[in-house]
N, C-alpha and C positions, 0 to 999 in steps of 0.2 A: 121766445128763448121764455120758456116759463117758469114759476116760482119753482114749481114741483120738481122741473127740470135741473134746475142749477142746484135744488139742494140731493137730490138723488147722485146727480156729479159732482157735488163738493162730498158726500159721502162716501162715494166710492175712492175719490182721489186720498180723503181721509182715511179710510180701509189700509187702501194701500200703503201708507206710509206707517199706518201704525204696524202691519206685519211684517214691513223691514224692519221698522225697530224693534218689533220682536225678536224678529231673527237675530240682529246686531246683540241683543240685548243674553240671548241662548248662547251666541258662539263666545260672549264673554263672559260668562259665567263656568261655560262649559269648556272652553279652549278648544274648541274642538270645530275644523270647519265645514263642517257638516254632520246632521243628528241623525239622519235616514240615508240610505241609499238613494231613495229616490230624486232626493236633495242635489245629489251629482252623481249620478250612474258609471264616469267614465274614473273618477278620482274614486269612487266605491270600493269596483274592480282592482284599482291598484292597490288599496289598500288591503285588499282581501290577499291576493295574490304578496306582497311584502308580510304580511302577518303570518302568512303559510311558510315563508320562507325562512321567517324569523325562528318558528318551532323548529323544522327541520336543523335550522342552524343551533338551536339549543341544546338539541336531540345530541347531534355531533358535538356540541361542547362535554357534554357529559358523558359522552363515550370515550372520548379524547379524555377527561381525568382518570376513568376507571381505567384505559388503558396505559395510563402513565403510572397506576399506582400496581397495576400487574407487573411492567417490565421493570420498574423499579424494586420491587420486592424481589424480582427473580435475578437482580443483579444484585441485590446487595447480597442474597444469600450465595451468591457464585462467589462473590469478593472474599466473604466469609472462608468459603470452602478452600480457595486458593491461598489464603493464610494458613489454614490447615493443614493442610497437604505439604506446604512449605515448613511447617514445622515437624513433619512427618519424614522430608526428607533430610531434617537435621537428625531428627533421632536415627534415622537410619547410619547417616554417617557415621555417628558417635558408636553405634551398634555394631559396625563394618570393621572395629577397632579392637578384634582379639585378644590383641596382646597385652591393652591395657584395661579390659573387663572383666571381672569374675559373673559367675552365673547368676550374681545377687544384684550387681549393675545392672543386667543384662533382663533382669525380669523388669528390674524398674521400669525400664527403658517400655517393655514390652506392657507394662501396665498402662503408664500412661498412652499407649497408643490405643490400646482398648478404650481409653476415654476419648479419645480423639475420634474413633471411628465412631462413637453413638453421636459425638458431636458431627460430624461430617453426615450420620443420617438424619439427625434432626433437619439440618440443612436441607438434605435433599427431598424433606418432606412438608417444606415450609410451605405455610396456607397463608391468602387471602379470603377474608371473607367465609372461609370453612371449605375453599379450596385448594388444593396444591396447585402450585404454580409449575412444577414440573410434571404433571401426571397427563397434560393435555387435558380432553374434554372428560376423560371420569372422575368420578365422583369419592374414589378410592384414593388410600394416599398412594406416594406415588412408589414408594419401599415399602417393603414387608418388614416388620421390625425385628424379625427373626431369622428369618433365612436372604433377606436382604433382595429378593426377585424383584424384580421391576412390574408393576402391575398398573401403569400408566395406561393412554393411548398415542403413543408416538406419532399416527397420523390422524388422530381427531385436533386439530389444531382451534386455540383459542382464539378469534378473529375479532377486532371493533371494528366497524365503518367510521372515517374521521371526517371525510368528505363525499360529495357525489360520486367521485370516482375512484376514490384511493378506498382499502382497506387493510389494516396492519396486525401482522399476527402477535400477539402480547403476553404469551406462555414462554418455558423454553425446554425443550425435548430431555425428559432427563435422565434418559439410557445415552444420551450423546454430551449431556456435561458428566453425569457420574457414572457411566460403563452399564452393563451388563453382565449378568454371569461370571466367568471366569476373570473377565475382564474389567470388572465394575474396580469401583476405586475399595469397596468394602473388602471385595475378596484382595485385593491388593495387602489391604493392611494386613486382613487376618493373614495374608501369608509372611510378612514381615515378622508378626507375632510369634507364629510356630517355629520359626525360623533363628529366631532371639532364643527361644526356649529347647530346639532340638540339640543348638550350638552351631545349625547350618550359617557358613557369614552370611551377611545380608548385604552387601556391598553390588552384587547385579542386580539388585532390586531399586538400584537409583534411576537407571535410564527407564525401567517399567512408569516409577513417579514422574520422572520428566515427562513422559509421554502420556500420561493421565493428566498433567496438570497443562501441559499443552494443547490437549483436548478443552481442558477448563474455561483456556484462556480463548480460543478460539469460540466456543459457545457465547462467553461472555462479551465478546465483538459484536457477535451478530445481533445480541440483546441490546447493545449499545448501539447499534446503527438504526436499531427500530425504534429506543427511546430520542433517537435524534430527529427521526421521520415523526414520531407522535408530536414534538415538540414545534418544527415546524405546523404540524396542523395546529395546534392549539395557537401561535401564533398567529393565521390565517385566519382562524376560528373567531378570534378576537376584533381583528381587521373588518371582517364580513358581518361581525354585528354590529361594529360599529356606522357601517356604510349604511347595512341596511336599516337602524333607527335612522340615523340622519334621513333618509327617502323617506321612512315612514313618517315622520316630523316635518317634512316637505305636502306629504297631502293631507294628513288627517289635522296637525295643528293650525294654528293661526298664531299672527304675529299679533299679542297682546297690544301693541301701541297703536296698531295700525286701525285694531278693530275700535281700541278706547276714543281714538281721534271720530270713526264711522260712524260709532254710536250718539256720542256728543255732536257731530255733524246733523244726523237723520233726527235727534232729539230736539232740533233747535228748528229743522224743518216742522217738521210735526208738530210745534208752540206757535211756530209764524201760522202754519196753516188752521188750525183751530184759531187764531186772533185774528184772520182776517175773513174767515167764514163765520163768525162771530160776528163782525162789523157787517160784511154784505147782506149774510141771510137774517134782516132782521123782520120777525113776527109782525105781521101786518092784520084788521081786522078781517080780513079775506079769509086769511087763513086758518083762522078760529070758526069764520060762517063754514068753510070747507069742512 
């Protein structure tokens, strides 16, 4: 064993200790278990898969929030429409009392019904971010403001994917909620107005009002069921987000206390190695002559 070989061995060990010290310092400052995929290929592959799952889950969360906005808007519009239709029924009951009302009173009821019809049209054309919630995939208003014709797309459903295996319709079919043509709520209110002004008894219109209200409530029930499904998906997405972050942290992050303890121990080892080598590898006259 020569002095040169002892020096080379000592330097190799010191370099190894210094590299380990630098690695632990990097972990302590970055709080990451590895700096490059080559440090731990298996952990790096797992981390990449977890990041992909997190991005996919984040997209589902955005879809869910957007879907909730759609179904909440549609549900609120149907609720207001149902209330308006209830007022139409009350006014129709009043207007059916021919013996107690004269033409002036019936005209006052007809005028109020015209206002309610306009409010119903506004609810039927409710928009969210520039799109009608009752027109399907159509960009136009669901109902024409003059003819009340339905211009939506009943077969073009607005769908949001909320998980890997589930998609939910988030719009509502305006033709089912408000009816179309002579069966629409607008035509019904218009007929009641005409009957009041022509002197025709409006009592028989009550059954039509009840049928239209039943259709609205049925459509609202379907929207409510989809809203519940989306809310369940939101809970699952939140839980999945927490789980994914926990798994990612277990792979990528380090235990700060553990790293600091190991760093201090490695620093002690390195300083001890420096001290030992400084005492053992004393330069001699032969070292200078070589």
